[in-house]
C-alpha positions in Angstrom: 3.7 24.2 -19.2 7.3 23.9 -18.8 8.6 23.9 -14.8 11.9 24.7 -13.9 12.5 23.4 -10.3 15.8 25.2 -8.9 17.4 23.8 -5.0 20.6 22.7 -3.7 21.5 19.1 -3.0 23.5 17.6 -0.9 21.4 14.2 -0.2 17.9 13.4 0.2 16.3 15.0 2.5 12.9 15.5 3.3 12.6 18.3 0.6 14.3 16.1 -1.7 12.3 13.5 -1.0 9.1 15.6 -1.6 10.5 16.3 -4.9 11.2 12.8 -5.8 7.4 11.9 -5.1 6.5 15.5 -7.4 8.7 15.6 -10.7 7.5 12.4 -11.9 3.8 13.2 -10.7 3.3 16.5 -12.9 4.9 15.4 -15.9 2.0 12.6 -15.6 -0.2 15.5 -15.4 1.4 17.1 -18.8 4.1 19.3 -17.0 7.1 19.3 -18.7 8.8 19.3 -15.2 12.5 19.9 -15.2 15.8 20.3 -12.8 18.4 22.4 -12.3 20.7 21.3 -8.9 23.0 23.3 -7.1 25.5 21.0 -5.7 26.7 21.0 -2.8 30.2 19.4 -3.2 30.9 18.8 -0.1 28.7 16.1 0.5 26.9 13.1 -1.2 24.6 14.7 -4.4 24.7 11.7 -6.5 22.4 9.1 -5.0 19.0 12.1 -5.8 20.2 12.3 -9.1 20.5 8.4 -9.9 16.4 8.6 -8.3 15.9 11.8 -10.9 17.2 9.3 -13.7 15.1 6.4 -12.4 11.9 8.6 -12.7 12.6 10.3 -16.0 13.3 13.4 -14.6 15.7 15.4 -16.5 18.0 17.4 -15.1 21.1 19.7 -15.2 24.1 20.3 -12.5 25.7 23.0 -11.5 28.6 22.9 -8.7 27.5 24.9 -5.4 30.7 24.4 -2.5 30.2 27.6 -1.0 27.4 29.7 -0.4 28.4 32.8 -1.7 29.2 32.6 -5.6 29.0 35.3 -7.8 30.3 33.1 -10.8 27.3 30.7 -10.1 24.6 33.1 -10.2 26.3 34.2 -13.2 25.9 29.9 -14.3 22.4 29.6 -12.8 21.1 33.0 -15.0 22.5 31.3 -18.4 20.5 27.9 -17.7 17.7 29.2 -16.8 17.5 31.2 -20.2 18.4 27.8 -21.9 15.7 26.2 -20.7 13.1 29.2 -21.0 10.5 27.6 -18.3 7.5 29.2 -17.9 7.5 28.6 -13.9 10.9 28.6 -11.9 9.7 27.0 -8.9 12.6 27.5 -5.9 13.2 25.5 -3.0 15.0 26.9 0.1 17.5 29.7 0.8 20.5 29.0 -2.2 17.5 28.2 -4.8 15.7 31.0 -4.0 18.3 33.8 -4.0 19.7 32.2 -7.3 16.3 32.0 -8.9 15.2 35.6 -7.9 18.6 36.8 -9.6 17.5 34.3 -12.8 14.1 35.7 -13.6 15.1 39.6 -12.7 13.7 41.5 -15.4 11.9 38.3 -16.9 8.6 37.7 -17.4 9.2 34.3 -16.3 6.8 33.0 -13.0 8.6 32.9 -9.9 7.2 30.3 -6.7 9.2 29.9 -4.1 8.2 26.6 -1.8 9.1 27.1 2.2 10.0 23.4 3.8 11.0 24.7 7.3 10.5 26.3 10.6 14.3 26.4 11.2 15.2 29.0 14.1 17.9 31.0 12.3 14.7 32.0 9.6 13.7 34.5 12.4 16.9 36.3 12.4 18.5 37.9 9.7 17.7 35.9 6.9 13.9 36.9 6.9 14.8 40.1 5.4 16.3 38.3 2.3 13.5 36.3 2.3 11.1 38.8 1.7 13.4 40.7 -0.2 13.0 37.6 -2.5 9.5 36.9 -2.0 8.2 40.4 -3.8 9.4 39.6 -7.0 7.3 35.6 -6.1 3.8 35.6 -7.8 3.1 33.0 -4.6 5.2 30.9 -1.8 3.8 27.2 -0.9 4.9 26.5 2.5 4.1 22.6 3.3 2.3 22.4 6.7 -0.8 25.4 8.0 1.8 25.9 10.8 4.9 26.6 8.5 2.4 29.7 6.9 2.1 30.9 10.2 5.5 30.4 10.9 6.2 32.7 7.4 3.6 35.1 7.9 4.1 36.2 11.9 8.0 35.7 12.3 9.3 35.7 8.6 7.0 38.7 8.1 6.1 36.7 4.8 3.1 38.3 2.4 0.4 36.7 3.6 -1.5 36.9 0.8 1.0 35.4 -1.0 1.0 32.0 0.9 -0.7 28.9 -0.3 -0.6 25.8 2.0 0.6 22.3 0.2 1.1 19.3 2.0 3.6 16.7 1.4 2.6 13.6 0.1 3.5 9.8 0.1 2.0 6.7 -1.5 4.5 4.5 0.2 7.1 4.2 2.1 10.6 4.1 0.8 11.5 0.8 -1.0 14.1 -1.0 0.4 17.7 -0.9 -1.0 19.0 -3.8 1.5 18.3 -5.8 4.1 16.6 -4.1 6.9 20.5 -4.3 8.9 20.1 -2.7 13.0 20.3 -4.9 15.3 19.0 -8.8 15.8 16.0 -8.1 18.4 13.7 -11.5 19.7 10.5 -10.8 18.2 8.6 -10.9 21.8 10.8 -7.8 22.3 9.2 -4.1 22.5 10.5 -1.8 20.0 10.0 2.0 19.8 11.5 2.9 15.9 13.0 7.0 15.7 13.7 7.6 11.9 15.5 11.3 11.8 18.5 12.7 11.8 20.8 12.7 15.3 20.8 16.6 15.1 19.7 18.5 18.2 16.0 19.2 16.3 15.4 15.7 16.4 15.2 16.0 20.5 16.6 12.1 20.4 18.3 12.9 23.6 14.4 12.9 24.7 14.0 9.5 23.6 16.7 8.0 25.6 16.1 9.5 28.9 12.1 8.8 28.0 13.5 4.8 27.2 14.8 4.8 30.6 11.7 5.4 32.3 9.5 3.2 30.0 12.4 0.1 30.9 10.6 0.6 34.8 7.8 -0.4 33.3 8.8 -2.5 30.6 12.3 -3.6 31.1 12.8 -5.0 27.5 11.7 -2.1 25.8 14.4 -1.2 23.0 15.3 2.2 21.5 16.3 1.8 17.2 17.3 4.7 15.4 17.3 5.0 11.9 19.7 7.8 10.8 23.0 9.4 11.1 24.1 12.7 12.5 27.0 14.8 14.4 25.1 13.9 17.7 25.7 10.1 17.1 28.7 10.2 20.3 26.3 12.2 22.4 23.3 10.0 22.7 26.3 7.1 23.0 27.1 8.6 26.4 24.0 9.5 26.8 23.0 6.0 27.4 25.4 4.7 28.8 25.1 7.1 31.6 21.4 6.2 32.0 22.6 2.6 32.3 20.3 1.4 28.8 23.6 1.5 26.7 23.0 -2.2 25.6 19.0 -0.8 24.9 19.4 2.2 22.1 21.2 1.4 18.9 21.9 3.4 16.5 21.3 2.0 13.3 22.4 4.5 10.9 21.7 4.1 6.8 19.9 1.0 6.8 18.6 -1.0 3.5 14.6 -1.1 4.2 13.6 1.2 6.9 9.9 0.1 6.1 10.7 -3.3 7.6 12.1 -1.3 11.2 8.7 0.7 11.2 6.3 -2.4 10.6 8.6 -4.1 13.3 8.3 -1.0 15.4 5.2 -1.4 18.5 5.7 2.2 18.7 7.0 5.0 16.6 8.2 7.9 18.4 9.4 11.5 17.0 10.4 13.6 19.9 11.3 16.7 17.8 11.8 19.9 19.3 10.5 21.6 15.4 9.3 20.3 12.6 9.0 21.3 8.6 7.0 18.6 8.1 7.9 15.2 9.2 7.5 12.6 6.5 9.0 10.1 9.0 5.8 10.7 10.7 3.6 10.1 6.9 6.2 6.9 6.7 5.0 5.0 10.0 1.6 6.1 9.2 1.8 4.0 5.8 3.2 1.0 8.1 0.0 1.4 10.1 1.9 2.3 13.0 0.6 4.2 15.8 3.2 6.9 16.6 4.0 9.4 19.9 5.2 12.7 18.7 5.6 16.3 20.2 2.9 18.8 19.7 4.8 21.5 18.0 5.1 22.8 14.6 3.6 20.8 11.9 3.0 17.6 13.9 -0.6 18.1 15.1 -1.5 18.7 11.4 -0.2 15.1 10.8 -0.8 13.0 13.9 -4.2 13.0 15.1 -3.9 13.2 19.0 -6.2 10.4 20.6 -7.2 9.2 16.8 -3.3 7.8 15.1 -1.3 8.5 17.7 -0.6 10.7 21.2 1.3 13.7 21.5 3.4 15.2 23.9 4.9 18.4 25.4 8.2 18.7 23.8 11.3 18.6 26.6 9.7 16.2 28.3 11.4 12.6 28.5 8.3 11.6 31.6 5.8 12.8 29.3 6.8 10.5 26.1 7.6 7.6 28.9 4.5 8.1 29.9 2.3 7.8 26.5 4.9 5.2 25.0 4.3 2.8 27.6 0.7 3.3 27.7 0.4 2.3 24.2 2.7 -1.1 24.9 0.4 -1.8 27.7 -2.0 -2.0 25.1 -1.2 -3.0 21.7 -5.5 -3.0 20.6 -5.2 0.7 21.1 -2.0 0.5 18.8 -3.2 -1.5 15.9 -6.1 0.7 15.8 -4.2 3.6 15.8 -2.1 2.2 13.0 -4.5 1.3 10.8 -6.5 5.2 11.3 -3.1 6.7 10.5 -2.8 4.5 7.0 -6.3 5.7 6.3 -5.7 9.3 6.8 -2.3 9.3 5.1 -3.8 7.5 2.1 -6.8 10.3 2.1 -5.1 13.1 3.1 -1.7 13.1 2.3 -1.3 11.1 -1.2 0.8 11.9 -4.0 -1.8 12.7 -6.2 -3.7 15.5 -4.4 -0.7 17.2 -4.1 0.5 17.6 -7.3 -2.6 18.6 -8.2 -2.5 21.4 -5.6 0.7 22.2 -7.1 -0.4 22.1 -10.6 -3.2 24.9 -9.4 -0.3 27.1 -7.7 0.7 27.2 -11.3 -1.9 28.4 -13.1 -2.7 30.8 -10.1 0.8 32.4 -10.3 0.7 32.3 -14.0 -2.5 33.8 -14.4 -1.0 36.7 -11.5 1.7 37.7 -13.7 
């Protein structure tokens, strides 16, 4: 079976990391998995292709500087026809639209993966998604919560939806020294791995830290990630009187080192397609405090691998974090249970086998 994956690339986020795990695993199982990238030339697509090359995954690249480009549609169609895949597998809206056009009037099987429940998908875009999904044989949703969102909010046909969770076997490998602030070993550390955008609720984490420090005055928050809210978060921490306790470390060389250094990993997202940072924390055996939204309760089991709190609730987040800081044995128990759950329920092998089953079902239905 030959499968061509299609995705717009501007860096390495959750969906890109998913592909870097999935494509080699499919090739190990005899699938001729290939990749066609639509390059966001205003961003940084190069690291993704370097990682693909390291994994011996064949790929082709096409520039995609604009959202709407009739010329790109023709080039995608030509590339798909030259590859002659049995299955075209699209990821996110740009690829959905171009993949739909590429397989029109062909017998090729079309599969689409939905990676997030971003609020814009509940607007006018849902009509375009419904149109694209009419041609798709099956639609992969990365969580049950996302399947419900696609069914109830976007309006996709429920009979086409299949759930395949992301899979990871290990946290990200280091590419350099840990970076970030130098902190004493006995200082309680909260770590968040997230883009600095409103979705991730890092403003809530800053407000919660101010409350946590009332009981644990040495506690520090280290945020691993970049984004447009950096200045706003710095000012927020300064206004709360904790400017010296919040470190926006950016893109560090060893995320796993910081996760293992964390006493608690916090993830106060307002919505979340999956949250690979949660799996990374679980594989590092860290306790998690996260929002009870979207897919997160499918990953973090409240009272077993971490604690779940309401979104936009700094006091609730602070209370949960403080409880774990006051009871290290409980935190270690949650961390070990989380690692066992990650290895059992969210492995790369499990993800690859379920994806292959989707291809077989979709091909049979065509």
